[in-house]
C-alpha positions in Angstrom: -25.1 14.8 -7.7 -25.1 12.2 -10.5 -25.6 8.5 -9.8 -22.0 8.0 -10.9 -18.7 7.8 -9.1 -15.0 8.1 -9.8 -13.3 5.4 -7.7 -9.5 5.7 -7.0 -8.1 2.4 -5.8 -5.1 1.9 -3.6 -3.0 5.1 -4.4 -1.2 4.7 -1.1 2.4 5.1 0.1 3.2 1.4 -0.2 2.0 1.1 -3.8 4.4 0.7 -6.7 6.5 3.7 -7.7 4.7 3.5 -11.0 1.8 5.5 -9.6 4.0 8.6 -10.0 3.5 8.2 -13.8 -0.3 8.5 -13.5 -0.8 10.7 -10.5 -1.2 13.9 -12.6 -3.9 12.1 -14.7 -5.7 10.8 -11.6 -5.7 14.3 -10.1 -7.1 15.7 -13.4 -9.8 13.0 -13.4 -10.7 14.1 -9.8 -11.1 17.7 -11.1 -13.2 16.4 -14.0 -15.4 14.3 -11.6 -15.9 17.2 -9.2 -16.9 19.7 -11.9 -19.4 17.1 -13.3 -20.9 16.4 -9.9 -19.8 12.8 -9.7 -19.2 11.2 -6.3 -15.4 10.9 -5.7 -14.4 7.8 -3.8 -11.0 6.7 -2.4 -10.4 3.1 -1.6 -7.5 2.1 0.7 -6.1 -1.4 1.0 -5.1 -2.7 4.4 -3.3 -6.0 4.5 -4.4 -8.1 7.4 -2.5 -11.2 6.5 0.3 -12.2 8.8 3.8 -12.1 7.4 3.2 -9.3 4.9 5.0 -6.0 5.1 2.9 -3.6 3.0 -0.4 -1.9 3.6 -0.3 -2.7 7.3 -3.1 -0.9 9.3 -2.0 2.3 11.1 1.3 2.6 9.1 2.5 5.4 6.8 2.5 2.8 4.0 -1.3 2.4 4.3 -2.0 6.1 4.1 -3.2 7.7 0.8 -0.2 9.1 -1.2 0.5 12.7 -0.3 0.4 13.9 -4.0 -3.1 12.4 -4.4 -5.8 15.2 -4.5 -8.3 14.6 -1.7 -11.6 16.4 -2.3 -14.1 14.3 -0.4 -14.5 12.4 2.8 -15.6 9.2 0.9 -12.6 7.2 1.9 -13.2 3.5 2.4 -11.0 0.7 3.5 -10.9 -2.9 2.2 -8.8 -5.9 3.1 -9.4 -7.9 -0.1 -8.8 -7.0 -3.7 -12.4 -6.3 -4.6 -13.5 -2.8 -3.4 -17.1 -4.0 -3.1 -16.0 -6.2 -0.1 -15.9 -3.0 1.9 -19.3 -2.9 3.6 -19.1 0.8 4.1 -18.4 1.3 0.3 -21.3 -1.0 -0.6 -23.6 0.9 1.7 -22.4 4.2 0.2 -23.2 2.9 -3.3 -26.7 1.8 -2.3 -27.5 4.9 -0.3 -26.5 7.1 -3.2 -28.0 4.8 -5.9 -24.8 4.8 -7.8 -24.8 2.5 -10.9 -21.9 3.8 -13.0 -18.3 3.8 -12.1 -15.1 5.2 -13.5 -12.0 3.3 -12.2 -8.5 4.6 -11.6 -5.7 3.4 -9.5 -3.5 0.4 -8.9 -2.9 -2.5 -9.3 -4.4 -3.3 -12.8 -3.7 -7.0 -12.4 -5.0 -7.3 -8.8 -7.3 -4.8 -7.1 -8.5 -2.9 -10.1 -9.1 -6.2 -11.9 -11.1 -7.7 -9.0 -13.1 -4.6 -8.5 -13.9 -4.3 -12.2 -14.9 -8.0 -12.4 -17.2 -7.8 -9.4 -18.8 -4.5 -10.4 -19.6 -6.0 -13.8 -20.9 -9.2 -12.2 -23.3 -7.0 -10.2 -24.3 -5.3 -13.5 -22.9 -1.9 -12.8 -21.6 0.2 -15.6 -17.8 0.4 -15.5 -15.4 2.6 -17.4 -11.7 2.0 -16.9 -9.6 5.1 -17.4 -6.6 3.5 -19.2 -4.3 6.4 -18.5 -5.2 6.5 -14.8 -4.3 2.9 -13.9 -0.9 1.2 -13.4 0.5 -2.1 -12.3 3.6 -3.6 -10.7 4.0 -5.4 -14.0 3.4 -2.8 -16.7 3.9 -5.4 -19.4 0.5 -6.8 -18.6 -1.4 -3.5 -19.1 -2.6 -4.3 -22.6 -3.7 -7.7 -21.5 -5.7 -6.2 -18.6 -7.4 -3.7 -20.9 -8.6 -6.5 -23.1 -9.7 -8.4 -20.0 -11.8 -5.4 -18.7 -13.4 -5.1 -22.2 -14.2 -8.9 -22.2 -16.1 -8.4 -19.0 -18.2 -5.6 -20.6 -16.3 -2.6 -19.3 -15.7 0.5 -21.4 -12.1 1.7 -21.8 -11.5 5.4 -22.0 -8.6 7.9 -21.9 -8.9 10.9 -19.7 -8.7 13.3 -22.7 -12.0 11.8 -24.1 -13.8 12.9 -20.9 -12.2 16.3 -20.9 -13.4 17.2 -24.4 
């Protein structure tokens, strides 16, 4: 197994309908990662804040989306935007000596952004798969890609990996 991981963030039932536009690409990225012996990690968000209606623990909305291909048991839960705040995920990274990450998922202006920022701050290598991310506000996608690059991340499209 390589010291790299594909991390799929928050592709859950409560996420924006926009994920339907990228789910085929995410599933292709999962196949690519599996065939190249990368760790495949799924991050689930659970909203613990009072007064919120989405991503509530033990609800259908917090479950991974049914059309997401699940090929590993590496499913970690977070309650903040940054996936590294999941102690179980952080332990998994350390145990497997992972130092390079490919990011896919939602939301580009929230959880993907926070995870990307904090991974780069920790000096991990980060590649954001631009055609495997989405947002509630798709008008901000170009701005987010520039942001990821400004933090030292690479931007790639799935086709580049498949070649």
